[in-house]
TORTI-372745 format. One record per residue (C-alpha): x, y, z; residue number from 1. Coordinates in pm, 1 decimal, decimal comma. Example, Ala and Ser with C-alpha at 12.3 -4.5 7.8 and 13.67 -1.06 7.14 Angstrom:
2
<x=1230,0 | y=-450,0 | z=780,0 | num=1> $
<x=1367,0 | y=-106,0 | z=714,0 | num=2> $
END
This chain:
323
<x=-1766,3 | y=-1169,7 | z=-497,7 | num=1> $
<x=-1408,2 | y=-1126,2 | z=-376,8 | num=2> $
<x=-1411,8 | y=-856,7 | z=-107,9 | num=3> $
<x=-1097,6 | y=-700,9 | z=-256,5 | num=4> $
<x=-1281,3 | y=-642,9 | z=-587,2 | num=5> $
<x=-1294,5 | y=-286,5 | z=-717,2 | num=6> $
<x=-1647,3 | y=-170,5 | z=-631,6 | num=7> $
<x=-1642,3 | y=83,9 | z=-913,7 | num=8> $
<x=-1562,7 | y=-201,2 | z=-1150,4 | num=9> $
<x=-1849,3 | y=-401,1 | z=-1002,2 | num=10> $
<x=-2078,0 | y=-104,2 | z=-1070,9 | num=11> $
<x=-1962,0 | y=-99,9 | z=-1433,6 | num=12> $
<x=-2040,9 | y=-468,0 | z=-1481,9 | num=13> $
<x=-2385,1 | y=-421,8 | z=-1328,3 | num=14> $
<x=-2453,6 | y=-132,3 | z=-1567,2 | num=15> $
<x=-2338,1 | y=-345,6 | z=-1861,5 | num=16> $
<x=-2592,2 | y=-606,5 | z=-1748,5 | num=17> $
<x=-2870,4 | y=-349,7 | z=-1779,5 | num=18> $
<x=-2898,4 | y=-237,4 | z=-1416,4 | num=19> $
<x=-2929,1 | y=122,2 | z=-1304,7 | num=20> $
<x=-2661,8 | y=173,1 | z=-1038,4 | num=21> $
<x=-2570,2 | y=440,3 | z=-784,6 | num=22> $
<x=-2230,4 | y=457,4 | z=-617,9 | num=23> $
<x=-2187,6 | y=579,0 | z=-258,9 | num=24> $
<x=-1838,4 | y=688,4 | z=-152,4 | num=25> $
<x=-1695,4 | y=779,7 | z=188,6 | num=26> $
<x=-1553,8 | y=1133,4 | z=164,6 | num=27> $
<x=-1449,9 | y=1204,2 | z=523,2 | num=28> $
<x=-1475,7 | y=1041,8 | z=865,2 | num=29> $
<x=-1432,2 | y=1148,1 | z=1228,3 | num=30> $
<x=-1420,6 | y=944,5 | z=1546,0 | num=31> $
<x=-1551,7 | y=589,6 | z=1545,8 | num=32> $
<x=-1591,7 | y=503,3 | z=1178,2 | num=33> $
<x=-1508,3 | y=149,8 | z=1061,2 | num=34> $
<x=-1453,6 | y=226,5 | z=689,9 | num=35> $
<x=-1184,4 | y=450,4 | z=539,9 | num=36> $
<x=-1205,4 | y=741,2 | z=297,2 | num=37> $
<x=-1272,2 | y=603,5 | z=-49,9 | num=38> $
<x=-1475,6 | y=302,2 | z=66,9 | num=39> $
<x=-1768,5 | y=242,2 | z=-166,1 | num=40> $
<x=-2113,0 | y=86,0 | z=-190,0 | num=41> $
<x=-2279,1 | y=7,4 | z=-524,3 | num=42> $
<x=-2661,5 | y=6,8 | z=-509,6 | num=43> $
<x=-2885,6 | y=-137,3 | z=-781,5 | num=44> $
<x=-3238,1 | y=-23,0 | z=-857,8 | num=45> $
<x=-3371,6 | y=-358,0 | z=-729,2 | num=46> $
<x=-3227,6 | y=-274,6 | z=-383,6 | num=47> $
<x=-2933,6 | y=-516,4 | z=-398,1 | num=48> $
<x=-2595,9 | y=-371,4 | z=-301,5 | num=49> $
<x=-2226,5 | y=-456,0 | z=-300,4 | num=50> $
<x=-1944,1 | y=-326,1 | z=-83,6 | num=51> $
<x=-1967,4 | y=-118,9 | z=233,8 | num=52> $
<x=-1936,7 | y=240,4 | z=352,0 | num=53> $
<x=-1965,1 | y=185,1 | z=727,0 | num=54> $
<x=-1942,5 | y=-184,0 | z=809,1 | num=55> $
<x=-2322,2 | y=-197,1 | z=838,3 | num=56> $
<x=-2394,6 | y=118,3 | z=1041,5 | num=57> $
<x=-2552,2 | y=339,4 | z=775,6 | num=58> $
<x=-2595,4 | y=105,3 | z=480,6 | num=59> $
<x=-2973,9 | y=86,6 | z=516,9 | num=60> $
<x=-3014,7 | y=464,9 | z=507,7 | num=61> $
<x=-2767,6 | y=501,9 | z=219,9 | num=62> $
<x=-2946,0 | y=239,2 | z=9,9 | num=63> $
<x=-3274,2 | y=428,6 | z=48,3 | num=64> $
<x=-3106,8 | y=755,5 | z=-55,5 | num=65> $
<x=-2944,5 | y=581,3 | z=-352,2 | num=66> $
<x=-3277,4 | y=448,1 | z=-476,6 | num=67> $
<x=-3412,8 | y=803,6 | z=-480,8 | num=68> $
<x=-3105,1 | y=927,5 | z=-663,8 | num=69> $
<x=-3152,3 | y=662,2 | z=-932,9 | num=70> $
<x=-3494,6 | y=815,4 | z=-1007,0 | num=71> $
<x=-3358,3 | y=1170,1 | z=-1042,9 | num=72> $
<x=-3008,2 | y=1121,4 | z=-1183,8 | num=73> $
<x=-2868,5 | y=1377,9 | z=-938,3 | num=74> $
<x=-2570,4 | y=1350,2 | z=-703,8 | num=75> $
<x=-2615,2 | y=1406,2 | z=-332,0 | num=76> $
<x=-2392,5 | y=1490,7 | z=-35,0 | num=77> $
<x=-2478,8 | y=1318,5 | z=296,1 | num=78> $
<x=-2350,7 | y=1335,6 | z=652,4 | num=79> $
<x=-2438,6 | y=1112,7 | z=946,4 | num=80> $
<x=-2319,8 | y=1152,5 | z=1304,3 | num=81> $
<x=-2412,2 | y=1120,2 | z=1670,8 | num=82> $
<x=-2550,9 | y=1474,7 | z=1675,4 | num=83> $
<x=-2800,9 | y=1404,3 | z=1398,8 | num=84> $
<x=-3160,9 | y=1338,7 | z=1493,2 | num=85> $
<x=-3148,4 | y=1006,7 | z=1311,7 | num=86> $
<x=-2803,5 | y=908,6 | z=1438,5 | num=87> $
<x=-2926,9 | y=619,0 | z=1650,3 | num=88> $
<x=-3148,3 | y=497,6 | z=1367,3 | num=89> $
<x=-2850,9 | y=466,7 | z=1131,5 | num=90> $
<x=-2627,3 | y=308,1 | z=1391,9 | num=91> $
<x=-2377,2 | y=581,4 | z=1479,1 | num=92> $
<x=-2477,2 | y=615,5 | z=1842,2 | num=93> $
<x=-2138,8 | y=465,3 | z=1937,9 | num=94> $
<x=-1967,5 | y=784,9 | z=1824,2 | num=95> $
<x=-1818,9 | y=940,7 | z=1515,0 | num=96> $
<x=-1950,4 | y=1089,4 | z=1194,0 | num=97> $
<x=-1921,9 | y=1017,6 | z=825,2 | num=98> $
<x=-1961,4 | y=1221,3 | z=505,3 | num=99> $
<x=-2059,2 | y=1053,1 | z=181,7 | num=100> $
<x=-2153,0 | y=1131,0 | z=-174,5 | num=101> $
<x=-2393,9 | y=927,4 | z=-381,9 | num=102> $
<x=-2374,9 | y=949,4 | z=-760,5 | num=103> $
<x=-2555,9 | y=768,2 | z=-1040,1 | num=104> $
<x=-2331,0 | y=569,0 | z=-1272,4 | num=105> $
<x=-2331,3 | y=663,4 | z=-1639,6 | num=106> $
<x=-2617,9 | y=912,0 | z=-1646,2 | num=107> $
<x=-2735,6 | y=1245,6 | z=-1509,1 | num=108> $
<x=-2480,7 | y=1422,4 | z=-1289,5 | num=109> $
<x=-2309,1 | y=1092,8 | z=-1220,5 | num=110> $
<x=-1965,9 | y=951,3 | z=-1283,4 | num=111> $
<x=-1888,3 | y=824,4 | z=-1632,6 | num=112> $
<x=-1856,5 | y=449,7 | z=-1685,4 | num=113> $
<x=-1522,7 | y=507,8 | z=-1862,5 | num=114> $
<x=-1381,7 | y=680,9 | z=-1553,2 | num=115> $
<x=-1464,0 | y=381,4 | z=-1335,5 | num=116> $
<x=-1312,0 | y=150,0 | z=-1596,7 | num=117> $
<x=-988,9 | y=351,1 | z=-1589,0 | num=118> $
<x=-975,4 | y=336,0 | z=-1208,8 | num=119> $
<x=-1029,0 | y=-41,3 | z=-1206,7 | num=120> $
<x=-773,2 | y=-95,1 | z=-1482,7 | num=121> $
<x=-513,6 | y=94,9 | z=-1279,8 | num=122> $
<x=-586,1 | y=-123,2 | z=-977,9 | num=123> $
<x=-542,6 | y=-442,4 | z=-1181,1 | num=124> $
<x=-210,4 | y=-311,1 | z=-1316,5 | num=125> $
<x=-99,4 | y=-202,8 | z=-966,5 | num=126> $
<x=-67,9 | y=157,3 | z=-1084,1 | num=127> $
<x=-134,8 | y=455,4 | z=-859,4 | num=128> $
<x=-412,7 | y=687,0 | z=-973,6 | num=129> $
<x=-642,6 | y=942,4 | z=-815,5 | num=130> $
<x=-975,7 | y=1116,4 | z=-861,6 | num=131> $
<x=-1083,6 | y=1473,3 | z=-783,5 | num=132> $
<x=-1454,1 | y=1562,0 | z=-762,0 | num=133> $
<x=-1598,7 | y=1911,0 | z=-732,3 | num=134> $
<x=-1885,4 | y=1867,1 | z=-484,8 | num=135> $
<x=-2061,8 | y=2180,6 | z=-615,3 | num=136> $
<x=-2044,8 | y=2128,3 | z=-992,5 | num=137> $
<x=-1987,4 | y=1749,6 | z=-982,2 | num=138> $
<x=-1710,4 | y=1778,1 | z=-1238,6 | num=139> $
<x=-1441,5 | y=1508,8 | z=-1215,0 | num=140> $
<x=-1072,0 | y=1483,6 | z=-1297,0 | num=141> $
<x=-841,5 | y=1181,9 | z=-1296,8 | num=142> $
<x=-496,8 | y=1255,5 | z=-1153,7 | num=143> $
<x=-165,2 | y=1073,1 | z=-1194,2 | num=144> $
<x=167,8 | y=1075,9 | z=-1006,0 | num=145> $
<x=325,5 | y=1249,3 | z=-1305,8 | num=146> $
<x=73,6 | y=1536,0 | z=-1302,6 | num=147> $
<x=3,1 | y=1568,2 | z=-928,6 | num=148> $
<x=308,5 | y=1422,4 | z=-748,7 | num=149> $
<x=239,1 | y=1580,3 | z=-408,3 | num=150> $
<x=-92,7 | y=1398,5 | z=-377,7 | num=151> $
<x=78,1 | y=1061,4 | z=-414,0 | num=152> $
<x=384,6 | y=1139,5 | z=-202,9 | num=153> $
<x=167,1 | y=1266,7 | z=82,4 | num=154> $
<x=-119,1 | y=1020,3 | z=22,8 | num=155> $
<x=-376,2 | y=1302,6 | z=22,3 | num=156> $
<x=-739,4 | y=1193,7 | z=46,8 | num=157> $
<x=-1046,3 | y=1375,9 | z=178,0 | num=158> $
<x=-1239,0 | y=1698,5 | z=127,3 | num=159> $
<x=-1094,0 | y=2048,6 | z=113,1 | num=160> $
<x=-1278,0 | y=2356,6 | z=-14,1 | num=161> $
<x=-1557,3 | y=2142,7 | z=-162,5 | num=162> $
<x=-1311,0 | y=1931,4 | z=-360,3 | num=163> $
<x=-1297,5 | y=1559,3 | z=-279,4 | num=164> $
<x=-964,5 | y=1397,3 | z=-360,9 | num=165> $
<x=-886,2 | y=1028,8 | z=-331,7 | num=166> $
<x=-556,1 | y=858,3 | z=-410,2 | num=167> $
<x=-615,2 | y=496,2 | z=-507,7 | num=168> $
<x=-326,6 | y=280,1 | z=-396,9 | num=169> $
<x=-247,0 | y=-62,8 | z=-543,5 | num=170> $
<x=-430,2 | y=-353,0 | z=-381,4 | num=171> $
<x=-256,0 | y=-517,1 | z=-88,2 | num=172> $
<x=-79,2 | y=-833,6 | z=-200,4 | num=173> $
<x=44,2 | y=-1140,7 | z=-15,8 | num=174> $
<x=296,6 | y=-1377,9 | z=-169,8 | num=175> $
<x=315,5 | y=-1717,4 | z=-0,4 | num=176> $
<x=617,6 | y=-1937,5 | z=-64,2 | num=177> $
<x=515,5 | y=-2299,4 | z=-13,5 | num=178> $
<x=176,5 | y=-2453,5 | z=-94,1 | num=179> $
<x=161,8 | y=-2626,5 | z=243,4 | num=180> $
<x=-117,0 | y=-2692,5 | z=494,5 | num=181> $
<x=-81,8 | y=-2354,1 | z=668,6 | num=182> $
<x=-113,6 | y=-2181,5 | z=329,9 | num=183> $
<x=-452,4 | y=-2348,4 | z=276,8 | num=184> $
<x=-582,7 | y=-2142,6 | z=569,9 | num=185> $
<x=-370,0 | y=-1830,2 | z=527,6 | num=186> $
<x=-464,8 | y=-1768,8 | z=163,2 | num=187> $
<x=-845,1 | y=-1745,8 | z=208,3 | num=188> $
<x=-805,6 | y=-1553,1 | z=535,9 | num=189> $
<x=-588,9 | y=-1296,6 | z=358,6 | num=190> $
<x=-837,7 | y=-1270,2 | z=71,8 | num=191> $
<x=-1118,9 | y=-1199,4 | z=317,4 | num=192> $
<x=-934,1 | y=-895,1 | z=453,4 | num=193> $
<x=-854,4 | y=-763,9 | z=104,4 | num=194> $
<x=-525,4 | y=-917,2 | z=-12,1 | num=195> $
<x=-453,2 | y=-1037,3 | z=-363,2 | num=196> $
<x=-283,0 | y=-1370,5 | z=-287,5 | num=197> $
<x=-21,1 | y=-1552,8 | z=-494,6 | num=198> $
<x=113,3 | y=-1895,2 | z=-390,8 | num=199> $
<x=446,8 | y=-2011,0 | z=-531,4 | num=200> $
<x=575,6 | y=-2369,9 | z=-516,5 | num=201> $
<x=771,2 | y=-2576,7 | z=-772,7 | num=202> $
<x=583,3 | y=-2893,1 | z=-668,6 | num=203> $
<x=276,9 | y=-2930,1 | z=-889,1 | num=204> $
<x=125,0 | y=-3184,9 | z=-653,0 | num=205> $
<x=132,4 | y=-2920,5 | z=-375,9 | num=206> $
<x=38,0 | y=-2614,8 | z=-582,9 | num=207> $
<x=-275,2 | y=-2768,2 | z=-732,5 | num=208> $
<x=-616,4 | y=-2612,7 | z=-789,4 | num=209> $
<x=-772,8 | y=-2901,1 | z=-595,8 | num=210> $
<x=-581,9 | y=-2798,1 | z=-284,0 | num=211> $
<x=-611,3 | y=-2424,2 | z=-353,5 | num=212> $
<x=-937,5 | y=-2346,5 | z=-533,9 | num=213> $
<x=-979,3 | y=-1983,3 | z=-640,1 | num=214> $
<x=-612,4 | y=-1904,9 | z=-567,2 | num=215> $
<x=-343,4 | y=-1770,3 | z=-797,9 | num=216> $
<x=-77,7 | y=-2042,5 | z=-824,5 | num=217> $
<x=270,8 | y=-2028,8 | z=-976,1 | num=218> $
<x=441,0 | y=-2365,4 | z=-1020,7 | num=219> $
<x=805,1 | y=-2259,1 | z=-1035,2 | num=220> $
<x=1108,8 | y=-2213,8 | z=-815,6 | num=221> $
<x=1027,7 | y=-1914,9 | z=-592,2 | num=222> $
<x=1336,6 | y=-1707,4 | z=-671,6 | num=223> $
<x=1267,2 | y=-1738,8 | z=-1045,2 | num=224> $
<x=899,4 | y=-1654,0 | z=-998,7 | num=225> $
<x=975,2 | y=-1352,3 | z=-777,5 | num=226> $
<x=1211,4 | y=-1213,1 | z=-1040,1 | num=227> $
<x=911,1 | y=-1176,2 | z=-1273,1 | num=228> $
<x=685,0 | y=-999,2 | z=-1019,7 | num=229> $
<x=697,0 | y=-624,7 | z=-960,0 | num=230> $
<x=704,5 | y=-605,9 | z=-579,9 | num=231> $
<x=611,9 | y=-276,7 | z=-415,6 | num=232> $
<x=548,1 | y=-139,5 | z=-67,6 | num=233> $
<x=195,4 | y=-284,2 | z=-70,5 | num=234> $
<x=335,1 | y=-639,6 | z=-82,1 | num=235> $
<x=391,3 | y=-888,2 | z=199,8 | num=236> $
<x=576,8 | y=-1218,9 | z=165,4 | num=237> $
<x=580,8 | y=-1525,3 | z=387,9 | num=238> $
<x=791,0 | y=-1840,4 | z=344,7 | num=239> $
<x=633,5 | y=-2159,2 | z=480,2 | num=240> $
<x=829,5 | y=-2446,0 | z=324,0 | num=241> $
<x=1090,2 | y=-2529,6 | z=593,0 | num=242> $
<x=1314,6 | y=-2598,7 | z=290,9 | num=243> $
<x=1624,7 | y=-2376,6 | z=268,4 | num=244> $
<x=1648,2 | y=-2445,5 | z=-106,5 | num=245> $
<x=1324,6 | y=-2249,3 | z=-151,4 | num=246> $
<x=1318,2 | y=-2021,4 | z=151,6 | num=247> $
<x=1667,0 | y=-1871,0 | z=138,7 | num=248> $
<x=1667,2 | y=-1763,6 | z=-229,4 | num=249> $
<x=1315,4 | y=-1622,7 | z=-181,1 | num=250> $
<x=1421,8 | y=-1417,8 | z=120,2 | num=251> $
<x=1731,4 | y=-1294,0 | z=-60,4 | num=252> $
<x=1517,8 | y=-1169,6 | z=-350,0 | num=253> $
<x=1244,1 | y=-1010,4 | z=-140,1 | num=254> $
<x=1494,5 | y=-818,9 | z=74,6 | num=255> $
<x=1599,1 | y=-632,0 | z=-240,3 | num=256> $
<x=1247,8 | y=-486,0 | z=-265,6 | num=257> $
<x=1023,1 | y=-246,2 | z=-73,8 | num=258> $
<x=792,0 | y=-521,6 | z=56,2 | num=259> $
<x=637,4 | y=-395,0 | z=380,9 | num=260> $
<x=643,1 | y=-733,9 | z=555,8 | num=261> $
<x=869,1 | y=-1037,7 | z=528,3 | num=262> $
<x=811,9 | y=-1342,8 | z=746,5 | num=263> $
<x=966,8 | y=-1687,9 | z=760,8 | num=264> $
<x=829,5 | y=-1998,2 | z=932,2 | num=265> $
<x=1068,8 | y=-2183,0 | z=1160,1 | num=266> $
<x=1199,0 | y=-2207,7 | z=1514,4 | num=267> $
<x=1438,9 | y=-1966,2 | z=1682,4 | num=268> $
<x=1717,4 | y=-2213,3 | z=1609,4 | num=269> $
<x=1619,2 | y=-2231,5 | z=1243,2 | num=270> $
<x=1605,0 | y=-1852,2 | z=1220,4 | num=271> $
<x=1947,5 | y=-1821,2 | z=1378,8 | num=272> $
<x=2092,4 | y=-2061,9 | z=1121,6 | num=273> $
<x=1907,2 | y=-1873,3 | z=848,4 | num=274> $
<x=2071,4 | y=-1551,3 | z=965,6 | num=275> $
<x=2419,6 | y=-1703,4 | z=958,9 | num=276> $
<x=2370,1 | y=-1838,1 | z=606,0 | num=277> $
<x=2220,5 | y=-1521,6 | z=457,7 | num=278> $
<x=2479,1 | y=-1291,0 | z=615,0 | num=279> $
<x=2751,7 | y=-1514,5 | z=475,9 | num=280> $
<x=2593,4 | y=-1482,8 | z=130,4 | num=281> $
<x=2608,2 | y=-1101,4 | z=141,0 | num=282> $
<x=2277,5 | y=-998,3 | z=300,3 | num=283> $
<x=2336,3 | y=-714,9 | z=548,4 | num=284> $
<x=2233,2 | y=-744,2 | z=912,3 | num=285> $
<x=2001,3 | y=-446,6 | z=866,1 | num=286> $
<x=1823,2 | y=-613,9 | z=576,7 | num=287> $
<x=1802,2 | y=-947,6 | z=756,5 | num=288> $
<x=1633,0 | y=-779,6 | z=1052,5 | num=289> $
<x=1337,7 | y=-701,5 | z=824,5 | num=290> $
<x=1248,2 | y=-1071,9 | z=842,0 | num=291> $
<x=1012,5 | y=-1174,5 | z=1119,9 | num=292> $
<x=1114,1 | y=-1517,7 | z=1240,5 | num=293> $
<x=959,1 | y=-1713,7 | z=1391,9 | num=294> $
<x=672,1 | y=-1575,2 | z=1186,3 | num=295> $
<x=345,0 | y=-1449,1 | z=1336,3 | num=296> $
<x=228,0 | y=-1290,4 | z=1660,4 | num=297> $
<x=292,4 | y=-1498,3 | z=1975,9 | num=298> $
<x=-67,4 | y=-1597,7 | z=2051,3 | num=299> $
<x=6,7 | y=-1956,6 | z=2148,1 | num=300> $
<x=-107,1 | y=-2093,8 | z=1813,0 | num=301> $
<x=-70,0 | y=-2467,9 | z=1754,3 | num=302> $
<x=-287,5 | y=-2581,7 | z=1463,2 | num=303> $
<x=-225,9 | y=-2477,1 | z=1099,5 | num=304> $
<x=-532,8 | y=-2250,4 | z=1107,9 | num=305> $
<x=-417,0 | y=-2080,9 | z=1430,1 | num=306> $
<x=-67,6 | y=-2032,2 | z=1288,7 | num=307> $
<x=-222,5 | y=-1876,9 | z=976,6 | num=308> $
<x=-423,9 | y=-1643,8 | z=1199,5 | num=309> $
<x=-111,1 | y=-1536,6 | z=1388,1 | num=310> $
<x=70,1 | y=-1467,8 | z=1059,7 | num=311> $
<x=-210,5 | y=-1254,1 | z=922,7 | num=312> $
<x=-227,3 | y=-1065,9 | z=1253,8 | num=313> $
<x=146,3 | y=-994,0 | z=1232,6 | num=314> $
<x=111,8 | y=-870,0 | z=874,4 | num=315> $
<x=-177,9 | y=-645,3 | z=976,5 | num=316> $
<x=18,4 | y=-504,1 | z=1269,8 | num=317> $
<x=315,4 | y=-421,7 | z=1047,1 | num=318> $
<x=92,0 | y=-263,5 | z=782,1 | num=319> $
<x=-90,1 | y=-37,2 | z=1027,8 | num=320> $
<x=232,8 | y=55,1 | z=1207,9 | num=321> $
<x=389,5 | y=148,7 | z=874,3 | num=322> $
<x=90,4 | y=364,4 | z=782,2 | num=323> $
END
């Protein structure tokens, strides 16, 4: 299963297959907690589970609670932390605390299957959406930017006065220009950390499913392909072709958008020439400075896989700095 998959959607498919499923969701965290608010774990009645609420720290305890919930059809509020008697047993002795809710899917007090389908559909369409849950009555309400603008502008998530609110942002996306050797490492690495990856290259022999299994490929000139993609502030783009005919039009297009990261492979000399050409074509110096070139963090990388690692590290640094 792709780690960037919508866990609520996974729960729906498991229910459709005849499984009884409970969904655990992170409501609030303090201190050393490796998973963010909104992270989820789907637990089946046979004990199998998908996703994560703590990176492994409390999963065992949560699975056991979920199995009990599947018998009763009731929702439950949980909290684990270093002050709890069982803190060491559930792996939080390193510090921090975490609040969770566990709810059956499609029965009892649990969340409706249709609600999870709506949330997954919004993710697939790259549309912002949110969910509010009353932790006393277990009533639920979907919220939209049009009806609750402040939640989306401020990115509100967490618990306040027994109401859990979570704003679901579009999935992180990485667009790679150039189906080259580095891209063969960068694409799966980016998928592992949660990016939806698209590779664009007009050369069918490069952008082939044999070279890029399980990747989204667009065989077209990059500038034309980019014009058809709605690029938002959850999008990163990297050019890897070393070919100005593909790189420069791609960079010109992406600089018109809100993409949070733009990187271009090439030496300092190449980047200097790139700057001269793009400024002459009308790109402003301020916009050009959004491009990281040479691309990646300076970790001394040499091989294609190491260069891919440095690029993904640079993207991650920019994302977390922006947040």
